[in-house]
FISE-695822 format. One record per residue: x negated, y, z negated of N, C-alpha, C in turn; residue in three letters. Coordinates in steps of 0.02 Angstrom, whole numbers, plus 50000, padded with zeros to 5 digits. Atoms other than C-alpha are relative to their C-alpha. Last residue first. Layout:
// FISE-695822
XYZXYZXYZala...
// end
This chain:
// FISE-695822
499735006150028494694966450458499454995249977unk500135006449968494324984450502500254994149959unk499535001749947494195000450402499824993150027unk500235005449957493385006550242500554998550052unk499545005749997493755023650171499694994550042unk499945004349940492445036550123500554994849990unk500015007050019492795049249983500084995750064unk499785004149944492345067350019499924992749979unk500395005849980492255078649869500274997250064unk500505002050049492845094349782499544994450024unk500075007249987493785102749924499414997649958unk500605002849970494145119649847500064992650013unk500655000150034495835127149814499454996550039unk500494995549972497565122849877499304999049971unk499794995849943498745113849760499445004650023unk499314997650007497845101249650500175004350059unk499765001450068496125093749620500725002049988unk499854993650033495675092349806500304998449931unk499705000450066494825077549890500095007049970unk500254993650024494495076650076500395001449935unk499554995450034494785058150108499625006549985unk500164997350067493755048750234500575004249974unk500595003150029493755038150393499855002449929unk500544995550021495505042250453499434996149967unk500234996249942496895033650553499365004049985unk500405004349957497115020250419499745003750062unk500685000650026497685033550296499564996150047unk500344993649988499195037350405499284999649975unk500114999249928499715019050411499645006550015unk500495005049977499485015850225499835001250074unk500684998350021500325032250175499484995150026unk500285006250028501895028850275499275001249985unk499485005050008503025043450322499744994049961unk499925005749955501635055850292500624995849985unk499905005750044501695073350215500184993950042unk499455004449979500995085950338500024994049954unk500115006950021499935100550280500624996050016unk499435003250033499885117250370499784993249977unk500055006950023498485129050422500664997749969unk499735001450066498695144850526499944992649983unk500535000050051497515146850673500254998749930unk500555004449981498855151750799499445000749948unk500424998049944500205161050703499484994650017unk500665002950012501525152650595499565001650059unk500494996749957503155162250585499304997649980unk500474995450033504375149950507499525003150051unk500675002549988505795143050614499505004849968unk500384996949946507405148850534499324996550008unk500614996750022508465136850431499635003250059unk499974992949981510195133350502499385003849978unk500184995150052509935114450500500065007150027unk499444998650044510895102550614499855005149946unk499344999249969509365095050697500545001249948unk499625006149988507755097150598500705001650028unk499495000650053506805113350621500434994050016unk499344997149983505335110350737500454999449939unk499604998450058503485105950730500655003250023unk499534994749987502715097450881500435001049938unk499385000850038501145087450847500445006050014unk499564994250011499785086150977500594997949956unk500354995050041498285074350985500415006349987unk500635002550027499065058151050499665005049954unk500385003449948500855063951064499304998749972unk500735000750004501985067950919499754996550062unk500295004249948503755074350908499254999649990unk499445003049963504875081850772499754995250054unk500355001649938503505085250646500504996150042unk500275006749993504715092450519499554999750062unk500505000249947505265109350454499674993150001unk499775003749941506875107750353499525000250060unk499355003249999506335120850225500184997150069unk499604995649958504455123850232500684996850009unk499655002249940503815113750086500315005950038unk499304997850003502555121249966500354998350065unk499535005450012500965110849958500735002049994unk499925001250071499705124849936500524994749983unk500615003050028499155123950119500034998649925unk500554995249993500965126650175499384997049968unk500084995350057502075111450190499485005250019unk500534995049994502765101050334500005004749940unk499794993450024503745084950323499415004749999unk500234997450063503215070150429500305006749983unk500665002750013503355060850594499705002949936unk500424999549942505225063650603499344996449989unk500504994850010505905065050426499545000850061unk500565001349954507505055550461499525005849994unk500304993849975508645056950309499404998150042unk499464995149997509825042350270499765006750027unk499744997850065508455030050313500545005350009unk499465004450020508145020450475500315002149933unk499474999649949507115034550551500604995749981unk499424996650027506125035950388500585000250050unk499625003950049504905022450441500615003549972unk499394996250005504345031450596500474996849950unk499495002650046502545025650594500595004749995unk499355000249966501625031550749500564997749954unk499775006749983500095036650649500675000550035unk499435001350044499795054250579500224992750001unk500144997850068498065058250647500554998049951unk500665002550019498115048550810499815002049929unk499935006650032499995051750813499324996849986unk499535004449966499695070150838500024993249968unk499935006750029498875082750723500554996350037unk500515004649974498245098150815500004993249966unk500575000950045499825108450790499534994750028unk500455005549984501155115450908499424999949950unk500674998050020502625125850847499554994050011unk500575004550011504265123250937499405003849974unk500005001450071505975131850934499434995449980unk499785006950010506165130551122500034998249926unk499365000849963506105149351155500284992949993unk499434997650040504805150751017500674998950035unk499504998549949503575139851113500635002149963unk499294999850017502055139551000500415001150063unk499574996949950500195136350998500724999849978unk500374998849938498705128650909500445003050055unk499554997949947499295128450728499595001850062unk500044993049979498015119150624500495001450055unk499984998849929498245102950528500005007450014unk500094992949987497915095750355499955001050076unk500464998749945498595078150338499995007650012unk499744995749947499365073950171499475000750054unk500365000249936499185061450030500335004750050unk500684997750010499685063749847499615000750065unk500385002549943501565062549868499305003149999unk500435005550020502285065149693499544997750057unk500544997450042502985082549729499544994449975unk500534997649956503985074849873499425002849960unk499824993649971504935065249741499455002150049unk500414994250016504705046749705500325006450027unk500515001850048505555029749703499615006149976unk499814997450065507175034949787499504998549945unk499755005650041507055024649945500245002449932unk499345001849976506895040550047500324994349963unk499554994650020505455046349938500714998550023unk499865001050071504625029449960500455005549972unk499575005950005504805031450148500184998649927unk499314998149987504135049150132500484994150002unk499904997349933502525043950048500745001350011unk499304999149979501805037849882500035003050070unk499934993849961499935039849848500735002050009unk500564995550015499535027049713500095006850033unk499844995950058501265019149726499445004949982unk499864993249978500765013349900500205004649943unk500554996249970499914998149826500165007250016unk499734994249965500944986749715499425004050027unk500414997149947500664969649637500375005950032unk499664995749951501404964649469499505002650050unk500354994449970500774950449359500435003550053unk500664998650031501334937449233499655005950031unk500484997449951503204936349269499345001449963unk500285005549960504234925149155499505002150051unk500095006350037505304939449089499754994550046unk500485004049962505064954949196499834993649962unk500265005550041506554965449144499534995950044unk499834998650070507154982449205499754994649954unk499885006050040506284981849374500165001949928unk499305000750017506504998549464500154993749959unk499754994150036504715004949475500734999349978unk500424998750059503894988449521500275005749958unk499775004350055505364984649634499585000949938unk499334998650025505034999949742500214995649941unk499964993650036503124997949748500725001549977unk499954995049947503214979549793500055006549961unk500204993149991502754965249682500185003350065unk499484996649961502834948149610499745006950019unk500194993549973501534935949543500575002850044unk499384998449965501924921349429499935007250022unk499854993149982500224914649378500665000450037unk500164994950050499844898849279500225007150017unk499834993949962500774886049384499875006049955unk500154993950037500174868849331500155006050045unk500534995749974501044855149426499895006049955unk500665001850025501994841149340499425004250026unk500265005549960503624841549438499284998249980unk499595005950015504444851949302499754993950039unk500205002650065503004864249318500394993749982unk500675002949994503324866449504499774996949934unk499945006249961505184869049479499324996550007unk499675005050042504894881749341500064993350036unk500505002350048503654891449448500294994649955unk500495004149964504924892349589499474997349953unk499695006449984506284898149469499514995550037unk500005004050061505124911649400500324993150012unk500695002150015504774918149575499984995649938unk500215004949951506624918149622499294997549985unk499665006350013507154926749461499774994550048unk500235003250062505854940549472500304993149993unk500705001649990506224944949654499724996249940unk500025005849956508084944149620499294997850012unk499805005850040507884955849471500004993750042unk500545001650046506904968149576500174993949958unk500535003149961508194967549715499424998049956unk499795006849983509594970749590499464996450040unk500015003750063508684985949519500194992750012unk500685002350014508344991949696499954996049935unk500065007249992510154992549753499324997349977unk499435003650029510655009949692499924992450002unk500065000950072508925017049722500564996049970unk500014993750035509015014249909500044998649926unk499454998750046508584999050012499975007249974unk499424998049961507544996050168500605001749956unk500164993849964505894995950075500585002550042unk499864994350044506634983149955499865006650034unk499374996749980506664970850100500185005849955unk500114995249946504834967250066500635003550023unk499334997849982505204959149898499955005450054unk500014992849984503514950449891500695002050024unk499464997749956503254933349814499975007550008unk500034992949983501794923849739500585001750046unk499554998149946501734907149651499975007650009unk499334998150021500324900049548500445001350060unk500044994050040498454897549557500685002149973unk499394996049990498624879649616499985006049953unk499654998150062496834873349614500615004250018unk499904992850007496334865149778500385001449935unk500474997250047495594847749783500055007549991unk500584997449964496434841649942499515003749954unk500335005549964497684830249854499365002450035unk500325004550048498144843749728499604994750035unk500554996350032498474856449864499624995449952unk500554999749952499474843549963499415004049971unk500345006550001500544839949809499414999950048unk500355000650064500944858449791499624993449996unk500604995849995501364859449976499594999549936unk500465003349953502554844649961499355004050006unk500355005350036503344852049805499514996350045unk500344996950056503804868049896499594994849962unk500704999049982504194858350055499615003349943unk500415005750023505794852349973499265000850016unk500285003949945506474870050003499594994249972unk499665006549996507544876249858499714995450053unk500115003550063506374890749813500314993050001unk499444999150045506344896049993499904995849939unk499515005350005504594895150064500595002149955unk499855003250063503544909850117500534994750004unk500205006950007503394922150260500224997149933unk500575001849959504314938150308499854992649991unk500364994549969505794947550237499464997650049unk499995000849927506994933350204499595005250037unk499494995949968507314939650027500004999650076unk499464997950045506374929549896500545003950036unk499574995349965505234919150008500595002049954unk499295001250007503914910949901500395005550035unk499574994149988502074910149945500734998049998unk499485001849952501094896049863500465006150007unk499304999050017499564903449783500444996850053unk499514997349954497834896449812500685000949967unk499394998850037496214892249725500505003450046unk499554994449983494734884549814500575000649950unk499305002050009493454873349727500445006050016unk499644996550053491724876649797500704997249995unk500195002950064490414867249900500335003449940unk500374995050039490604878750049499764997349933unk500574997849960491084864750169499575004949962unk500515005450000492174856850036499385002250038unk500295000650066493104873150007499454994849997unk500444994250009493384876250192499654999749932unk500605000949959494064858650214499505005749990unk500405005350030495254860850068499364998850038unk500334997350059495864877550134499564994849966unk500514995349977496224870150305499615002749941unk500555004049972497144855350228499435004450023unk500335003350056498194867050121499414995850024unk500464995150029498554877450276499644997149939unk500564999149954499274862050361499505005049973unk500475005550012500344857950210499395000750044unk499935006149961501164874850229499484994849979unk499335002850011501524890350124500124993850042unk499785004649947499854898750098500704997549985unk499275000449997498984912550000500184995450058unk499694999649934497154912949946500764999249994unk499465004849995496374916849777500375001150066unk499504997949950494694925449771500514994450008unk499405004050011493704922849611500555002450046unk499384996150001492104930349681500594995249991unk499774998550067490514921249630500635004249995unk500414994650028489544920749794500255002449931unk500665002850011490294903749839499545005249967unk499945004150061491994911649817499334996849982unk499954995550057491504924949943500044996149935unk500684997350008490934911650065499985005049943unk500395004650040492594903050030499275002149995unk499834999350071493534918250089499584995449957unk500304993750022492614917850255500145001249926unk500735001050004493034899550281499655006349974unk500155004450057494854902550236499254999049993unk499964996050062494934917550353499874995849939unk500564995550006494234907350499500045004449937unk500645003350012495414892750472499435005049990unk500165004249941496994902950451499314997049987unk500675001549973497664910150289500034996350067unk500085007149986499274918850241499364998550037unk499815001249931498994936550180499894992650013unk499285000949994498924941649997500244999850072unk499974998549928497074938849964500724998550022unk499505003949965497134939749775500035002350072unk499634997649942495544945949694500534995050023unk499355003250007494614944849529500465002750055unk500065007249995492754948549560500674996349998unk499325002750010492604967149588499984992550015unk499905003650063490784971949564500694997349987unk499984995350057490554985649693500194996549935unk500634996550003490004974049834499965005149944unk500485004550033491494963149796499325003349992unk499914999350072492564978249840499554995249960unk500164993250021491854978850016500055000749924unk500734999550000491884960050043499775006949975unk500285004450051493704958949991499255000749995unk499884997050066494204974250092499684995749946unk500444994150003493384966950248500085003649933unk500635002350028494274950650207499485005549999unk500495002049949495904959750235499384997449965unk499645002649941497494961850133499554998350058unk500284997549938496794964349958500374996850058unk499735003449942497524963149784499685003050062unk499744996449942496514968549634500324995250050unk499695004349949496084962949458500315004050057unk499455004150025494914974549364500294995850055unk499605003949953493254983249391500534995749966unk500385005049964492694995649257500454995650042unk500475003350045493395007049121499584994650034unk500524995550026494225019549239499494996749955unk500345003950052495135006049337499445004149970unk499525005150023496425015049447499724995949942unk499484996350036495295030349461500524995149972unk500284997850064493835018849502500495004349961unk499995005750046494895010549636499735001949931unk499315000650025495175027549716500054994349951unk499884994150043493305030149728500705000049973unk500265001450067493055012349791500135005949953unk500514995450024494195016249938499774998149930unk500615002349967495375006050046499405004349980unk500554995250011496805016649975499374998150038unk499804993249988498335007650042499405004749997unk499914998949928497634990150061500195007150016unk500464995049975497004991149881500055001150075unk500155002049932498504982349808499585005550032unk499894995249945498454985549622499804997150068unk500525001849952498554970249506500095004550061unk499944996449937499534976349355499404998350044unk500624997649970499614963349218500155003650066unk500155003049935501314962249135499365003050028unk500475005650009501644965348950499814996450063unk499645006349988503194975848984499544993949995unk499435000450046502524991948907500374993450007unk500265001450067500874988948996500564999349950unk500165007150004501804987749162499724998149931unk499385004049994502635004649142499854992649993unk499634999750064501055012949077500614995550003unk500425003450050500025007449228500374999749934unk499885007249994501475012449342499574996049951unk499285001750005501535030449283500114992550003unk499815000650071499665032149252500724997849992unk500335005950029499235028449434500224998949928unk499675005949973500535040849497499704993649971unk499335000450030499895054549382500374993850024unk500085002250070498095051249432500684999349966unk500255006950003498525052149617499974997549929unk499425004349986499545068049593499804992649999unk499544998950056498105077149509500624995750009unk500135004650055496915068949632500445001349939unk499914996050061497695077349784499914995449940unk499765003850058497035068249937499995004449939unk500094996650064496845077050105500324995849944unk499605003450051496585068250271499845002949932unk500395002850055495915080450401500484996949949unk499595002550056496515086350571499574996549948unk499395004049998495665098250563500034995950064unk499835001849931494035106550513500594995150000unk500105007049980494075112850334500214999050073unk500585000549955493905131750311499894993050027unk499994994749950495605136050237499444999350050unk499525001949948495745119350148500025005350055unk499324999450026494155124250058500474997650054unk499425000749956492355119650089500655001049961unk499434997250036491015126549974500624999750043unk499814993449979489575115650032500625002349961unk500544995450016488715101149945500165007150021unk500194995849944490295090749938499455004849979unk499854992850006490345077549804499795003750063unk500594996150013490315059249863500205007349993unk
// end
């Protein structure tokens, strides 16, 4: 919603989640163009944004295919006319029943599973709702989390169980989650492995007589580093909309691409310890320390001035519930900047999804500094 007052970053109460739409739109266009050039459908993962206003930037001509990670997201986006959804989390009985209520209401929601037991649950939920469920079989391409290995005999057993319980096999779905632990040098190989494993699984299912219309892959790193997507029908990615410091550490983006930040106010200092205190602790930033395992540890976030200019080597070194401690990173000779009480800074997040989840709304700016043009609500919960 547009703001009725003349708020600026200088007057905004803190901590506050700030979204730069110039960077958002650039990030959206980058991956949209990349997938269009390769003839692959882009199915954005809305778990990062959790906002209809962001979805409308991703789909300027009207609702399109989306990925969701909670049924709360599914119900929310269904309320705005989104009908083509992939629920990319393995199902249990209560989530299958809830998903089938959406399907009964006309939403083409496709579930995810990798066991015969889940197929039985999905079939029961479909019969109870009087609808025909659709489900992906999850494929494990890198040992990251769930899914079946492409060589596992259970792949065909699960497909047969879907058919026996009246469930339409939507296709196969895999997620190269280990790509988040790689760097740019290895990402091209990870993307090719993700593609090859998914296509191999689809080939095995088709050879056994099962229809497998969709071959779904995706992670933000592999989406940007894949050189060929032969046999893939759709790409899923979410954090690409905003990017963050983990993605910067992976080599997918620069800090100038990061569209999300947390505005914070200086509330004190201990110069003798090299500390500046701000009012954004882990309740505003999240506890995510995803860069700690990367070549450059960014603490709880990098610090910029209100116009987005980085303070050299200034990081949020520590965070308690409502306090953040700014300090120069270990080993740097940079001086601690002079930031008086009341000064505003912006903090670039390690993990945009986790930081966003701490807040109820975005404060929208069109670029560096300037007026806050709108407030966009976010949804929360499961």
